[in-house]
N, C-alpha and C positions, 0 to 999 in steps of 0.2 A: 614347507608348505603349510598355512594355516589349516585349521580343522573346520572344513566347511561341508555341505552337502553338494553333490552333483549327480544328477539323474543319469542313468546309464546311456540316455539318448541325446545329452547334452554335451556340446564340444567347448570346452574351457581351455584356451591356449596361454591365458595369462597366470602368472605365478603370484599376482597380487590381488588375491581375494581374501577379504577379511573373515575373521573368526565368526562362525554361526550364520554365515550367508548360505541362501539355498538358490541353486541353479536348476531349473527344472526343464523337462523335455524339449529338444529341438532348439534350446537357446544356445547361442554362439557368442563367446567372448574372445576377442583377438588379443594377441600377445601382450601389447603394450598397455591395455586398459587397467586402470585401477578401480577396483570395487571395495568399498569399505566393508565394516563388520555388520552382522545382523541384516543384511539386504535380502530382497526376495525377487529374484528375476524369473517371471513367469513363462509359461510355453511359448515359444516361437519369438522370442526377443533376440535382438542383435545389439552388441556392444562393440563398437570401433576402437581403433587403437588410441587416439588422442582424446580420452574420455577419462574424467575422474567421477566416481559417485562416492558420496559420503556415507556415513553410517546410517542403517535403518532405511534405506530407500527402497520403496515398493514400485516395481516395474510390471505392470499388467501385461497380459497376453497381446502379441502382436506389434509391439513398440521397438523402433530401431534407434539407437542412441549412437549419433555419428559424430565425426572428429570434430572437435570445438565445443562439445557439451561439458559444463561443469554443473554437477548437481550436488547440492549441499544435503546435510543431515536431515532426515526425517521427511523427505519429500515423498509425495504420492502422485505417480504417473498412471493415468487410467488406460483401458485398454484401447489401442489403435490410435492413440495420441500420436501425433506426427511432428517431429522436428526436421528442419531444414537448415543446411548450412552453406548454400550458394544461392545468391538472389537471382543471378543469370546463368543457370546452368547450360551446358552445351554437352553433348555426347562427346566422350573422349577427351574433354577438356578439364583440367583440374586447378585448384588455385594453389599457389605456393604456399600460402597459409590460410585456414579457415578461420571465419570470425568466431569469436568466443561468445557462446550463448550460456547464460547462467540462471540456473533456477535456485533460489534462495533458500534457506533452511526454513523447513515446515510449509512450504508451499504445496498446493495441490492443483494437479492438471486433469480436466475432466475427460471421459471417453471421447475419441475422435477430434480432439481440439488439434489445432494446427499452430506450430510457433514458428514464424518467420526468424532467419538468422540474424545473430548478433544482437539480440534483445536480452533483457534481464527481467525475469519474474522475481518480484520482491518477495521478502520474507513473509510467510504465513498467507500470501496471496492465494486466491482461488479463481482458476480459469474454468469457466462453465463447460458442459459439454457441446462440442462442435463449435466452439468458438475459433474465431480466426484472428490470432494475436499479431497485429501490425506495428504495435509500438510497446516499448517497456511497461511493464506494469508495476506500479508502486506498491510499496509494502502494505500488507492487510486489504489491499483492494480486491474486490470481487468483480470480474469481468465477463461478460456474455456477448454472443451475436458476431455479425460479421459486417465490418471489422469489429472487434472486441471494444466494448465500452465500459466504463466503470458503472455499475449500479448502486453498489454499496461498499461500505468498509467493513471489515471483522473488527468488532469492538470487543472490550472486556465483559466481565460478567454484570456490569451495571446497565441497567436499561437506558435507552435513549431519553433525553430530558427535553421536552416541548416547552415552549414560552409559557403555556398556562400554569406550570410549575411556578415560575417566578411572579406571575400575577397575584398569587396567594398573598402577597404582602407587599405593599408599597415600599419601594426603597430597600427591600430584603432580597439577599440573594436566593436562587432558587436552592431547594434541597436536593439531594440526591446527585450531586456533581462530586465526582471522585478523583478528577485531574487536579493536581496541586495547583493552587493559586488561581484557578479559573472561576469565575463567577458570573452568573446572570443578574443583571439589576434591573428594577422596574421603576420607571418614571412614568406616570400617567400623562395622557393625551387631554389638553384642555379644550374642550369643545363649546363653541357657540353657533350664533347664526353667520358669523363672518367667517367661519371655518375652524380647522383643527390647528393646535399649536402644542408641539412637544419641545421640551427645553432642558438642557443639562448645565450644571455650573460646576466649575472645578471644586472639588471637596465635597459637592452635594450631588453625585451622580457620576461625576467624572473622577476616576482615581489618580489623574495626573494632569499637568498642564500641557496641553498640545502643541506641538511646534510644527505640525504638518497634517494635512488630512488629504484622502483622495477617495473619489468615488468608483465603484466598479458597476458597470452597467451593460445592457446588451449582450451578456454572455450566452452563448447557445448552451443550452441544458445538458448537452453531452461533454461539454468540457469541465475540467478541474482546474482551480485556482489555488493558489497558496503552496502547499507542499513545502513548507520551510519553517525554521524557527528564527528567532533572533537572539542575539547573545545579551543585548542590554535594552533594546528598544521594547517599549510596553504599547499595546494596542486597545481600542476599544471599538467595537463593531456593533452597528446598528443598520437593520434593514429597513430602509424608509418606505419600500415598497415592494409587493410580492414576497418570496420566500427564498432562503438558502439555507443549506445544511452545512455544518461545521463540525469537523472531525478535530477533537483536541487530544494531545497525548503528551504524558510527561515522562516516558520513557518506561513507565510501568503499568499506567493505567491508560485506557482508552475509551473515548465516549463520543457519541454523535449528540449535537444540539440542533435544534430548530430555530431560525429566526425568521419570524413572519410577521413582524409588527414593529413600528417605532418606538412603541412603549418599552421595549426590551433591548438593554445594552449588554453586550458579552465582553468581558474584560479578559485580555490574554496576556498574561505576565511574560517577561523573557524566558527563554529555554523551555517553552511550550511548543511542540510541533503543532501545526495548524494547517488544515486542508478545508477549502470551501467547494462545495459541488451541489449538484441538485437544484441550480438556479431556475426560478421559474421564467418564463419568457419576459415579464416585466419587472424582474427584480431589479433593485437598486440598492446597492450595499455602502454605506459611508463608514470610512475607518479612519479614526484619529490615532495619530501616532506621537509618541513622547520624545522622538529624536528627528532630527533632519535625515534625510536619506543617505545611507551609508551602505555600500556594497558589501563592505567587510563584516557588517553586523549579522548578515545573512548566514544560516547553515542550509544548504540545499541538499545536502546528502543525509539519508536517515542514519546510516551507521556512524557518521561523523557527529551527528546530533547525540546518539545513545552513549558514544564514548565521552563527549565534553559533558553530558548531563551527568553521568556516572561519576566523572571527576569531581563535580561540585557537590554531589549529595553523599559522598563518602563520610 
């Protein structure tokens, strides 16, 4: 048996408890549960059989970890957070197999949050106190409310860059961007009595020759688009009206950029993870692409993106 602390009033039936884990008063761990090293199971917690906890997981008071839960390393679960593992429960009726709910590495779940069964809480995501999570949460997303909605993303140490930074120099990229290959470029609007004109030319504001374009508009502000990377396709984004926030990620650095004027274009090179959200009601986003549509060019799984990105940056 590993060297771990068990309070005299705790009931630990599992032999699979990691080194340095602490199990406090009135906690109950069933025989088949697996609990990693350095975990902290606070008072009145319950861990069922088909459960795997990684290392350094904190489970605060009043939390029940039911069959089907997979909780990775360094997860924080706040007091009285509630997991469920049956969408249509009936007394005395049991599923032959419970849906797997996964809480990925470094995620945090706030006090009194409710997580529906079969979902994934992405790595380093944060679920706000009292949130009711009805859909899987992307990596690094912060969700609040009932039903839970994305309000922002956790980014790196660099501050968000607004379009005002790019406006400091015509035709020059904005300073402060830390995501590899990404740039914000400024081309001014020509204004006269007949109206306004904004134009870009290949090689003079467009970093590639477009083969395709599409326009995103009428997006409800609660919705998130993108959430993928391209293996070969380059993109150039211009917000023609309204505003939209764009999260860019090269696997090491993450940053949120704001597009709120047609004077600014955002260049996204291949192998950069991109997310667009916080669309205003009137937002119209023009996207120019260097390649024709190819479903095989998309990477829609963040872990797959990290794996492929690491392979090309060795």
